[in-house]
TORDRENLO-658787 format. One record per residue (C-alpha): residue in three letters; x, z, y. Coordinates in steps of 0.25 Angstrom, whole numbers, plus 5000, padded with zeros to 4 digits. Layout:
N
ALAXZY...
REM end
This chain:
76
MET506352095098ASN506251985087GLU505651845091VAL504551795083LYS504751655078LYS503751565073PRO503851535058LYS504451395055LYS503451305048SER503851285033LEU504351155027LEU503051145019TYR502351115032TYR503251005036TYR503250955021GLY501750955021ILE501650865034VAL502650765029ILE501950755015LEU500650725023VAL501250625031VAL501850555019LEU500550555012PHE499850495024PHE500850385025ASN500850355010LEU499350355008LEU498850285021LEU499950205027MET500850155016PRO499750075008LYS499350005021MET500749965024PHE501049905010GLU499649855007GLN499749705003GLN498649615009ILE497849534999GLU497449395004GLU496149344999VAL496049204993ASP495049134985TYR495049104970GLY495448954972THR496749004979PHE497049094967MET496848974958SER497748884966MET498848984967THR498749004952GLU498848854949GLU500048844958GLN500648964951ASN500749044964ILE500149174958GLY500949304956ARG500149424951VAL498649424948GLN497749544947VAL496349514943GLU495249614947ASP493749614945ASN493449534957GLN494749484963ILE496049424959LEU497349484966PHE498549394965SER499849364972ASP500649244975LYS501949214967ASP502849284977GLY501849404977THR501849414992VAL500349384994ILE499249444986TYR497949374985
REM end
């Protein structure tokens, strides 16, 4: 008599699970981990930092100004 063995799951099944886990990690968890916090300040602070030449990068949008300090460590 021959034994009936269950068929082994194919590698595609395991690859699919790994791809889903990696996609979940990249889409949901990575942006939250590396997201920089923006500190909100008033326009006077921006102008005083400009006069002190303590401004790094500036991005002007419709209703806000995003800028960083000279070191680029804090985004306002």
